[in-house]
Steps between C-alpha positions, in 0.01 A plus 500: 500500500484858617560602857127550582424144386787372726359681788154379451579139417572407862162613643317350205670168543432504881136585443464223244665256736272602786199468283598138403566412863167641594324302232679181600407556871136555411494180288656304778237627748228392263639153458524471875139606518386242250693224683334604831158489336579154348605363844178642646286345242670156548455512883146632491387220251703232664329585837166456338591154365678388818225609737234343281298817460261440213223716335233309338310790309557859401229611729674328792827669394340839498393453865862418586663787344487716815659249728863605499616317820692245302703767337657585834709194471661650202584836682873485433452435129243788479722736678785417260281585206395823658858607593612451137191649346481811698807679362413394148158662522640815674749538214215466253304766702781747492505468125127531456367791286205579720640684802219398725554129458850457657416657831203274556692196400813570698299568817350157536692276260625223734162466687286505176728254313511269806123494511467439134757218501319325790163527331648386159673200661172393662316543168758283333482240772120467467520469121781239546278309751219484243740394213644227726152364587407482132822336393477235769129438421578466135806273531439318820850579631681772690545814275854580381600814687666645197177456290293657770734796515491532111126487485429712801735787391367485145133531584571750772670734256294431187174316575372540134791315351556122491822434698804376303637225715772417245680823581737508789450874552302587824441873409654627825560842355135557430400346841755743677368795305137424607573458869756781533326767295160420619619555852683822413194642328240354741331278237246242597595159342205306635308510169799333331504222759128425460543475114798276563293272727235482222766418238649223730167348539454483115858368434535188291729344754509163319644664187738719705625191695541298180701777333707554818574120539608485136737792555622357837540123491624486857178672622299248291682194648438628852134580460 
């Protein structure tokens, strides 16, 4: 190895190490964010089930979407998501190619994400309330919270697709992306919520419950 290579090897190694540390730190922040969203989803839907809030039709659900008072009880969880999401979005903004985008995003990131998450949580709660009502009507028994969460998240994210209740994946990455990025870019998610309510109303809940019970014998025995 020549002298020049020896001199440069130190800075190169330090730069590579710093890059790896930064990548590891970014991954850990994302994992924390996904965990925070998972906890928020659990608490939001559990609250719907415990308080007995039910929605009987998609039309009724659409009228309830603007009522966000119930989300205030989840303020700590919402704030945790905002706190973790804000630096992630700002990092994305600094790396954006279009120079006018970062300044707009950085200026109001926390406020806009907070509003989007609150709206998104309420949308998911209303969808879950309709799903729970339909499951209970079909089975004559209290709905399994895990099944309600699975169906509600699935139709909320992809109303055109039949939910796969045999998968344990809750699609938290996509849910996080919708709430966080819709807030950062000021996107309106209400049309997605309306489609999700229509999808929840069309769900074949008997088939979903049967598939879920076959996959989860404990849930079947308790239903």
